[in-house]
N, C-alpha and C positions, 0 to 999 in steps of 0.2 A: 656389774656388767648386764647389759640387756639381753633377754632372751630373745630367740628367733621371733617369738610372737610379738614381743614389745617392738622389736625393730621394724617388723613388718607393718605394724599399726601406725608408727611414725611416718614411715614411708608413704603410706596410703593417705594419711592426713595431709602431708606437705603436697603430694600429688594433686589431691583434690582441691586444695587452696589454689594452686598455681592455675589449675584448669579453670576455676571460677573466676579468677582475675581475668584470664584471657578472654572468656566468653562475655564478661561484662564490658570490656573496652572495645571489643571488636563489633563493627556494625554489621547487622544481619544481612545476609544476601538477599533473601526474600522472606515474607512473613509466611509461616506455616500454621496451618490450623492446629489446635491442640489434639493430640492423640486420645481417642475415646477408649482405647484398649492398649493393652501390652501383651506381648507373646507369653504364653503360659507354658513352662516347661513340663511336658508329660512325664509322669512318674515311671520309672522302669519297673516292668512287672516282677523282675528278679528281686528288686529291692522289696517291693511289696510282699512277696512270698517270704523273704528272709524275715521281715518284720512280723508276718504272721506266725511263722514257726517260732520265732522268739517269744512271741506273746503267749502261744499255746504251751511252750516249754516252760515258761515261768509259772504256769498255773498248775503244773503237774507235781504230784506227790512223788516220793520215791518209789512207792509201789506202782504207780502208773508209769513212771519212767521205766521200771523193770519190765512191766508187761509190754511196753512198746518195743522192746528189742527183741522179742520172741516171735518166732515163725513156726507154726505147726501145720500139720496136714489138716485139711479142711475138716472140721468137726462133724459134719453130716453131709449127705449128698441131697438132703431136703434143703432148698434154698432159705426158706423162712427160719427153720431150725438153725441152720448155720449162721445166719445173719445175726440172730438173737445171741447165739453162744459167743460170737466174735465181738459184738458189741459189749457183752457183759464182761468179758475177760480183758478187753482193751489191747489184745495183741496187736502187733504191728503188721503181721501179714500171715498168709497161708500158702501152702503148696498143694496142688491138685496132682494125683497120681493117676496111673492108667484106669484104676477101679473107679476113680471119681469122674474122670472124663468120659468113660465108656467109649473111648474112641470116636467121639461125636463133637463137632465144633459147636452144634446147637445145644447139646447137653451142658458142656462146659460153660458156654456163654450165658445160659440160663441160670447156673449156679454161680459163677464168678460175678456176673453182673448184678446179683442180688445182694452182695456182701457189703456194699458201701453205706453202712448206717450213718457215717460222718462224712458227707460229700467234701467237706473241707480238708480232711485228712482221710481219704480212703485207705483201707488196708492194702499192702502189696499183695498181689496174686501172682504166683510163680509157678512155673511148668518147666521139666525138662524136655526141650525140644531141640535135640541136636541134628535130627535127621539120621537116617540109617537105622541102626539097632536100637537107638534111644529116641523114642517118639511117643508121646502121649495122644497126639492127634494124627489123623491120616496125613502123610507127608510123602509125596513122591518125588521130592527134590533130592539132588545128589548129596550123599554123605560127606564128611570131612575127608574121608580116605578116598573117595572119588575125586573130590576137589584137589586133592593133592597133586594130581597129574594135569590140572587145568590151570589157565591163567588165574591170577588173583581176581580179575574182573568177574569171572565166573562164580567165585566165592561170594562177592558182593551181591551179584544177582540172585543167587541161591538163598542167601540169608535175608534179602529184602523180602523175597516171596514168603520165606518161613516166618518172618516178622509180622507180615500181614496176616497169615495163618493164625499165629498166636494171639495177636490182638483180636482177631474175630472170635476166638474162643473166650475173650473176656479177660485175657491175661495182661499184666502189665510188665511183668518181669520174665525173661527167658534165661533159665540156666542152661545156655545152649552153645557157647563158644568155648570149645576145648583147646586150651592153649599149651597143652603137654606136648613133648617131643619125644618120640621113640621110633627107632628103626627096627625093633624087634618084632617080627611078624607073630610071635608066639604070645606076645602080651595081650591081655584082655582089652587093652586100650587101642590095639592096632586098628580096628575098624572105625575108631572114634577120633583119630588125630589127623592133622593135615600133613603128616609125614615125619621124617626123621632129620631133616636139615633145619637147624634153628632159623635161618635167614628166610627159607622158603615158607616154613610155618608162620613166622612173624608176618610176612607180607599177607597171607591168607586170613590170619586172625584180624589184623587191621581191616582188610576188606570186609569180613564178616560183620564186624562192629559197625563199619560205615553203612552197611546194608540194612542194619536194624535200626539205625539212628532215627529218632523222631518218631518211631512206631512202637517200639517196646524198648525197656531198659535192658541192656546188654550185660552179661556176666561172664568173666573170664574164669576158667576153672583148669586144674586144681592147683592153686599156688601152694609151694613154689615150684611145682612140676612133677606130676605123678610119673612121668617117663623116666625121671632119674632114679626112682625107687621101685624096683621089680616087686611084684606081688599085688594082690587085689585088696584095697583098703576097705573093702565090705567085710572082710573076713579076718584081717590082721593089720598090724601097723607096718607097712613097708619101710625099709631102712635103706638110705643112700650113704655111701661113704665119702661123698665129695665134700670139699670145703666151699667157701663162698666164691673163690676165684674161679674154680672150675664150673660151678653153677652159674655164675655171671655170663660166662663164655657160652655155655651149651643150653641153658634152660630159662635164662632171663629175657632174651630177646622177644619171644612171642607176648610176654606179659607186658613189656615195655611198649611194644607196638600197639597192644590192644588199649592199654592205658592212654597213650598218645592219640589213639583214634577217638576216645571218648567214652570207654566202657565205664558204666556207672557202679558196677558192683565187681568184686573179686571174691571168688570162693576160695577159702582156705581148705587144703587137703589134709588128711590125716596121715601125714608122712613124716618120718624122723630123719633128720640129718645131725647125727651126734656131734660132728665137727662144727656145727653152727650153734645148736641149742639141743640139749638133751630130750626135750619134750617133743611130742608131735607138733607139726606147724600150727595146728588149730590152737594149741595151747601155749605156743612159743613166743615170748615177748620179742625175742631177736627177729624173727621173721616178720612180725607186724612193723618193727623199726625199718627193716630193709624195704617193705612194701611202701611205707610212707615216705622215709626220708631219701632212700636211693632211687626208687622208681617214681616217686612224686605222686603217689595215689592218694586222693582225699575224698574218694567215694566210700561206699558201704562195704566193709569187710564182712562177708556172711560165712559162717562155718558150714562145712559139708554136714550131713546128717549126724548129729552127736551120738545117735544110737550105734552108729559104726564103731566108735570107740569102744563102746561096752561090748560090742560083738567080737572085738579082738581077742577077748578072754584075758587080757592083762589085768591083774587085781588093782592096779593103780587107777584104772579107768572103768571100774565096774559100776560106778554110781553116775548116771547121766545128768543128775542134777548138779552134782560137784563138778563135773566136766563142763557145764555150761558156765558155772560161776568162775571156773579156772580160765575159760576161753574169753570171757568178757573182762576179767581182770588183765589178761594177756595183751588185749587190743582189739577183740572181735566187736562189731557193732550190731550184728543180727545173729541170733542163736537158732539154728535150724533142727527141728526135730521131726522126722517123718513118722517114726514109731510113736505110740501113745505116750503122752506126758500129761501129768496134772499140773495145768499151767498155774493154779493158785499156789501149789506147793513150790514150784520153781520161783515163782515171785517171792514167796516167803524167803527162800534160800538167797536170793540176790538182795532182798531187803535187809536181811541179817548181815550179809557180807559187807553192805555199805555202812549200816547204822551201828552194829554191834562189834563185828569182828575187825572191820577196817581193811579187809583184804581187797575190797573194790573201793577206790577213792570215788567220792560224789562226782568230782569233775569227770572221771573216765565214764561213769554212767550217763552223765548229761552229754558228754561228746558223742557217745554212741547213739542216744536218743535223738540228738539234734540231726545226725546224719540220716538216720532212718526217717524222721519227719520230714526233713528237706526232700527226700526221695518220694514219699507219699504225696507231699504237697506237689511235686512236679508232675504227677499223673492225675491230679484233680482238675476237671474242667467243668465249665458251667452246664454244657450240654450233655456230656457223658462223664460223670464223676469217677468212674472206675475204668472205662475203656479208652485208651490213648489213641487208638486208631479211629480217625475221624476224616470226613471230607474225602479228599482224593484217595486217601488210603483205603477207605471202605468202598469207594467207587471201583477201585482195581479189582476187588474180590466179587463184584456183582456180575 
């Protein structure tokens, strides 16, 4: 039996022979001068970026792969020192907090803009710029809570302006779109969410992502939904009693909408849903399966600050290095540490988990590194290798 490829070859050969016979027997209508050129198909930049990432990935050792999936707080507020440290460690990105930006666009731009030692794969630079009570840069725009009472178009406009602010500060990633749902006015999340109705929140989340598009990379947080689990995950591991069906109806819609709108990252929350998986979502394989298979997300899954698990006081999570290994094994692509971390020691732990213990399959590490490298490549430009806001975007800020 012929294969599909063999059948296709025979068909093409027969058709070509028939065409040749026809052209030889038919009289030409008019003589045409020979063509001195042929149209050249222009390469798709996306294909070129994919090939570039694949080539870089193939050159990386396990230790280099491990470093590339780590994001830490910027190691110094001195641009030259920070640049040298990031280049030496090979980490995939940094986050700047309020003490690093000093509330100044100019200060953060000078620091963040100096970090791209490798213009082809600049490190991701992230900031929490939700607006309202969570803002590292001066932001007079409406918070999510205020936008809850406005049309979705207002959310798009507010986050478009916010994205330009973030990009002007030298950042390529905004950890800024809160997709949680809660109607509890007592919740610490209340000032940060778009409301308590899943459909209404979903519309505004999608609008916020649309506003940030092509200016900064958008992040949805805190998957699978902090509003479902009462308590502050900065101090404990909140627990929700619901199963997947209830979650799908009440907390999935904003994440689905944000993913459909093009969000490039999803931040995993330190939230426990025992009916779904006994581990916090950050370390729970089932939640990564839901995110990938049910919601169709193929971007970067970044953990919330892994030091928060340690701060919960639960003995099982007292080792932030072990938590990072567990998160990576479960399905995380980027490990976020806002608190101090010995990057070399963390790389050692990941390397051992891959090479010696086998708790992280090499394919899992490569998958995570590929996603992070693709994101880093997406913000590399010839004129501004680290800042994605160019042209009309920057003109709007002047």
